[in-house]
C-alpha positions, -999 to +999 in steps of 0.1 A: +446-294+320+426-286+352+418-251+362+407-246+397+388-215+407+409-198+434+392-195+468+378-160+474+402-140+495+391-115+521+404-087+498+380-100+471+351-099+496+361-064+507+363-051+471+329-065+463+314-049+494+330-016+487+317-016+451+282-027+462+282-001+490+292+027+467+265+017+443+239+017+470+251+052+482+247+065+446+212+051+444+203+066+478+196+033+495+207+043+529+195+012+549+213-013+526+243+009+522+248+010+560+245-028+562+270-034+534+294-007+546+294-021+581+305-055+566+333-038+547+345-020+578+345-053+597+367-069+570+391-039+569+388-017+599+419+002+589+405+012+555+399+050+554+376+046+524+355+020+541+351+043+572+342+072+550+316+052+531+300+041+563+299+076+577+284+087+544+258+059+546+248+070+581+245+106+569+222+095+541+202+075+566+198+106+588+218+092+616+239+122+623+254+111+656+266+078+641+280+099+612+300+119+637+313+088+654+325+072+622+340+105+610+360+105+642+371+069+635+382+080+600+401+109+614+419+086+638+432+069+606+440+101+588+439+135+604+442+151+569+411+136+555+392+165+540+362+142+533+359+131+569+359+168+581+333+176+554+310+148+564+315+158+601+305+193+592+274+183+574+263+161+604+269+189+628+249+213+606+220+188+605+221+188+643+221+227+644+256+227+659+267+256+637+300+263+656+312+227+653+301+226+617+321+257+609+351+243+626+349+210+606+343+228+573+372+251+579+395+221+585+382+205+554+387+237+534+423+240+547+429+206+530+409+211+498+396+247+493+382+242+457+353+218+466+322+238+458+299+217+480+323+223+509+323+261+504+285+261+501+280+242+534+306+263+551+288+294+541+255+280+554+271+271+587+287+305+590+254+321+583+237+300+610+265+308+635+259+346+628+292+351+609+275+370+581+307+387+567+325+353+566+295+337+550+294+363+522+331+359+516+327+321+515+298+323+489+319+347+469+348+323+469+325+295+458+313+316+429+350+321+417+351+283+413+316+278+400+301+311+387+267+296+379+261+281+414+225+292+417+222+285+455+253+306+462+238+335+442+205+331+462+224+332+495+241+364+486 
């Protein structure tokens, strides 16, 4: 009997790239994560996960404008992507664009309100935008989900 190794398919390459990119993101290796995630997007431009990983890699690399661009691409694929709105909000917050950050975080919160990181970032953005009452309310909501969140307690 002869067993032939099947030729690698584009899906196999894509899966390998996604796995490697996720590992690099977890390790904090922004430069290599961007390179790998760009390859994944080139193989599957319609993949929401690939687009989100690329946006996340650019965020990790401190390239907030590219993060915004790729979040917009992700939102073109799925207008209900809470993760894309979240990453968009963080990038706007890094750029001191508090109003845009608040808007993005609010859209993300509408989709998934229980994410503690989202509530914390929204509270920070509201605070920067001068919405103190809203910020307090957001931090209080966060503490309902995670009562020991030290940073939320500090903000209050």
